[in-house]
C-alpha positions in Angstrom: -59.8 101.7 79.5 -59.9 101.3 83.1 -58.7 98.1 85.4 -60.7 96.8 88.2 -58.3 96.6 91.6 -58.8 95.7 95.0 -61.9 97.4 96.5 -63.6 98.6 93.7 -61.8 101.5 93.3 -60.1 102.1 90.0 -56.9 103.7 88.1 -57.5 106.1 85.0 -54.4 105.3 82.7 -52.5 108.3 82.1 -52.7 110.3 78.5 -50.6 111.2 76.5 -51.8 113.4 73.5 -50.5 113.3 70.3 -48.3 116.1 68.0 -47.2 114.8 65.0 -47.8 112.6 61.6 -49.0 109.5 61.6 -50.8 107.0 59.6 -52.6 105.8 62.0 -53.2 108.4 64.7 -55.0 111.8 65.2 -53.5 114.9 65.9 -54.2 116.6 68.8 -55.8 113.3 70.5 -55.4 112.0 73.7 -53.6 107.7 73.6 -52.7 105.6 76.3 -49.6 103.6 76.1 -51.8 100.5 75.6 -53.7 101.6 73.1 -50.1 103.5 71.4 -47.9 100.3 71.6 -52.0 98.8 69.3 -51.6 101.5 66.9 -47.9 101.7 66.2 -47.0 97.9 67.0 -44.2 98.7 69.2 -43.6 97.3 72.3 -44.2 97.9 75.2 -41.1 98.5 77.0 -39.8 100.7 74.4 -43.0 102.7 74.4 -43.0 103.9 77.6 -39.1 104.5 78.3 -40.1 106.8 75.3 -42.7 108.8 76.9 -41.3 108.6 80.9 -42.0 111.9 81.9 -44.5 113.8 78.7 -47.1 114.4 78.4 -47.1 115.2 74.2 -45.6 112.5 72.1 -44.5 113.4 68.9 -42.9 111.6 65.3 -39.3 111.0 67.3 -40.7 109.2 70.4 -42.8 107.5 66.7 -39.8 106.1 65.5 -38.9 102.0 64.7 -37.4 100.4 66.4 -33.8 99.8 63.7 -32.5 96.1 64.0 -29.5 95.2 63.7 -28.2 92.4 61.5 -28.4 89.0 62.1 -24.4 87.7 61.4 -20.9 89.7 61.0 -20.9 88.5 57.9 -23.6 90.5 57.1 -22.8 93.4 57.0 -19.2 92.5 55.4 -20.2 91.5 52.8 -19.4 93.8 50.1 -16.6 95.8 52.2 -13.8 92.7 50.6 -13.7 93.5 47.1 -9.8 92.7 45.6 -8.5 89.8 46.2 -5.5 91.2 48.3 -7.9 92.8 50.5 -9.5 89.5 51.3 -5.6 87.3 51.7 -5.1 89.6 54.3 -8.5 89.0 56.1 -7.1 85.8 56.2 -4.3 86.4 57.5 -5.3 88.8 60.4 -8.3 86.0 61.2 -5.7 82.5 61.9 -5.0 81.2 65.0 -2.0 82.4 66.7 0.0 79.4 67.9 
Protein backbone atom coordinates (compact mmCIF):
# COMPACT_ATOMS: atom_id res chain seq x y z
CA UNK A 1 0.00 0.00 0.00
CA UNK A 2 1.29 3.43 -0.85
CA UNK A 3 0.11 6.83 0.22
CA UNK A 4 0.12 9.89 -1.94
CA UNK A 5 1.93 12.94 -0.69
CA UNK A 6 2.31 16.46 -2.06
CA UNK A 7 3.43 16.76 -5.68
CA UNK A 8 2.27 13.17 -6.37
CA UNK A 9 5.32 11.68 -4.74
CA UNK A 10 4.61 8.25 -3.32
CA UNK A 11 6.57 6.78 -0.46
CA UNK A 12 6.86 3.02 -0.23
CA UNK A 13 6.37 1.57 3.25
CA UNK A 14 9.29 -0.19 4.92
CA UNK A 15 8.90 -3.95 4.75
CA UNK A 16 9.91 -6.34 7.52
CA UNK A 17 10.73 -9.99 6.83
CA UNK A 18 8.95 -12.39 9.19
CA UNK A 19 11.05 -15.28 10.51
CA UNK A 20 8.96 -17.14 13.05
CA UNK A 21 5.77 -19.07 13.63
CA UNK A 22 2.40 -17.31 13.70
CA UNK A 23 -1.07 -18.45 12.70
CA UNK A 24 -1.78 -15.51 10.38
CA UNK A 25 1.74 -14.83 9.00
CA UNK A 26 3.90 -16.79 6.58
CA UNK A 27 7.58 -17.27 7.38
CA UNK A 28 9.82 -15.54 4.85
CA UNK A 29 7.22 -13.06 3.61
CA UNK A 30 7.71 -9.31 3.95
CA UNK A 31 5.06 -7.22 5.74
CA UNK A 32 4.62 -3.52 6.41
CA UNK A 33 4.07 -2.26 9.97
CA UNK A 34 0.43 -1.50 9.20
CA UNK A 35 -0.27 -4.99 7.85
CA UNK A 36 1.50 -6.56 10.83
CA UNK A 37 -0.77 -4.56 13.17
CA UNK A 38 -3.90 -5.64 11.31
CA UNK A 39 -2.91 -9.31 11.13
CA UNK A 40 -1.67 -9.71 14.71
CA UNK A 41 -3.99 -7.35 16.59
CA UNK A 42 -1.12 -5.53 18.31
CA UNK A 43 -1.45 -1.75 18.64
CA UNK A 44 0.53 0.26 16.11
CA UNK A 45 2.50 2.23 18.71
CA UNK A 46 3.47 -0.95 20.56
CA UNK A 47 4.57 -2.72 17.41
CA UNK A 48 6.50 0.21 15.93
CA UNK A 49 8.49 0.63 19.13
CA UNK A 50 9.32 -3.10 19.12
CA UNK A 51 10.45 -3.22 15.48
CA UNK A 52 12.41 0.04 15.38
CA UNK A 53 15.79 -0.42 13.67
CA UNK A 54 15.06 -4.05 12.76
CA UNK A 55 14.64 -5.70 9.39
CA UNK A 56 13.68 -9.21 10.53
CA UNK A 57 10.69 -9.80 12.82
CA UNK A 58 10.44 -12.86 15.07
CA UNK A 59 7.95 -14.18 17.62
CA UNK A 60 9.57 -12.02 20.31
CA UNK A 61 8.34 -8.81 18.65
CA UNK A 62 4.86 -10.28 18.11
CA UNK A 63 4.26 -11.41 21.69
CA UNK A 64 0.97 -10.46 23.28
CA UNK A 65 0.74 -7.42 25.50
CA UNK A 66 0.60 -8.27 29.20
CA UNK A 67 -2.48 -6.77 30.80
CA UNK A 68 -2.35 -5.80 34.44
CA UNK A 69 -5.15 -6.68 36.84
CA UNK A 70 -7.74 -3.94 37.14
CA UNK A 71 -7.74 -3.79 40.91
CA UNK A 72 -5.17 -4.49 43.56
CA UNK A 73 -7.72 -6.59 45.43
CA UNK A 74 -7.78 -9.05 42.51
CA UNK A 75 -4.06 -9.59 42.93
CA UNK A 76 -4.12 -9.98 46.70
CA UNK A 77 -7.34 -11.96 47.04
CA UNK A 78 -5.64 -15.28 47.69
CA UNK A 79 -2.75 -13.99 49.78
CA UNK A 80 -4.53 -13.39 53.10
CA UNK A 81 -5.75 -16.87 53.91
CA UNK A 82 -5.78 -17.09 57.69
CA UNK A 83 -7.71 -14.96 60.16
CA UNK A 84 -4.53 -13.78 61.84
CA UNK A 85 -3.14 -12.58 58.50
CA UNK A 86 -6.34 -10.65 57.78
CA UNK A 87 -6.25 -9.07 61.25
CA UNK A 88 -2.61 -8.07 60.78
CA UNK A 89 -3.43 -6.57 57.39
CA UNK A 90 -6.26 -4.49 58.86
CA UNK A 91 -3.97 -3.28 61.65
CA UNK A 92 -1.26 -2.23 59.22
CA UNK A 93 -3.67 -0.45 56.88
CA UNK A 94 -5.55 1.55 59.52
CA UNK A 95 -4.97 5.26 59.54
CA UNK A 96 -2.69 6.66 62.16
CA UNK A 97 -4.27 9.62 63.78
